[in-house]
N, C-alpha and C positions, 0 to 999 in steps of 0.2 A: 504494500500500500504506500502510495506517495502522499506525504503530508504537505499540503499546499497552504494551509493557514493554521496559525496557533496564536491564541490570545489569552492573556490572564483574565479570569473572571472574578474570583473572590478569595479572600483569606479570612478564616475565622476559626474559633474554637467551639462553636455552637453548631452541632449537627443539624439542628432545625433551620439554620440559615444557609445551608449548602444549597446549590442550585436544585430546583425541583422540576427540571425539564423532562425527566423520564428517559433521557438518552443514556446509553451505556457509559460506565465509568471504569477506568482501569487505574488502580491505586498502587503506588510504590510505598512499601514499608520495609524498614530494616534498621540496622544499627546506625547510630550517628556517624557522620563523616565517611560513609562508604561510597557516596557518589550518586545518590538517588536524584538529586536536583541536576547534577551534571549529566546524568543519563537522559533526563527529560530534555535538557538543552540540546544534547546530541541528536536525539530522535527527531526533534522539530527543526534542527539546523539553525538554531539561534543561540547566541552566546550568553544572553542574560535574561531569558524569559523567566526561568526559575532562579531565584537568588541562591548564590553559592558563597561559601566562606571556607577558609582554612581552619576556622574554629568549630569544633564539634558542637552540634545543637543549634545551628543557625535557624533551621526550619522549626518553628514552634507553633505553627498553625496548620490547619487543613487548607491547602492551596489547590484551587481548581483552575484548569486550563482547558479551553474549548479548542478542539482539534478538528479541522476540516468542517467546522460548523455542524458536526454530527456525533461527536463523542467527547468525553472528558478524560484527561490525564489528571491524576490526583497525587500531589506530593504531600505525604504525611510526615509528621515529626519523627525524627530518629529516636532511638532509645539506646541506652547502655553507656555511651561515652560522653554525653552532654554534661557540661559543667553547670548544672542547675541544682536548685535545692531538691530535697526529697519530696517536698510538697508539690513542687512544679512537675517533677517526674510522675507523681501520682495523678496530677491533673491531666497530663498528656495521656497517660494510660487510660484514664476514665473516658476522655472524649474520643480516643482512637477506638476503644472497645465499643462505645456507643455508635460510632461511625459504621463499624462492621456489622453491628446488629440491626441498624435502622435503614441502611442504604440498599433498597431493593434492586436498583439499577447497577449495582456493583458486579462486575464480571470477574 
């Protein structure tokens, strides 16, 4: 599949505020600083669509990107190496778990 368009839609930590368009979503989840955001940028052939950093834990929200106006790529917060408080890690875990439980369009 050729990706012809990619645009940032929304960042948030409230699953109820995620796009409700009903189109498929493909989410990236994994440890902090493994390259999830860099992979998204490579797939869409843009250097800075998804924000990247050398510091683990840069992605702290659910980020939706509309691809070819027909599906979403979703960049989820990393886990494991992020230098954040235990309460922040617990909050990440809570909204990521809720995301996986509630998003029917998740592929």
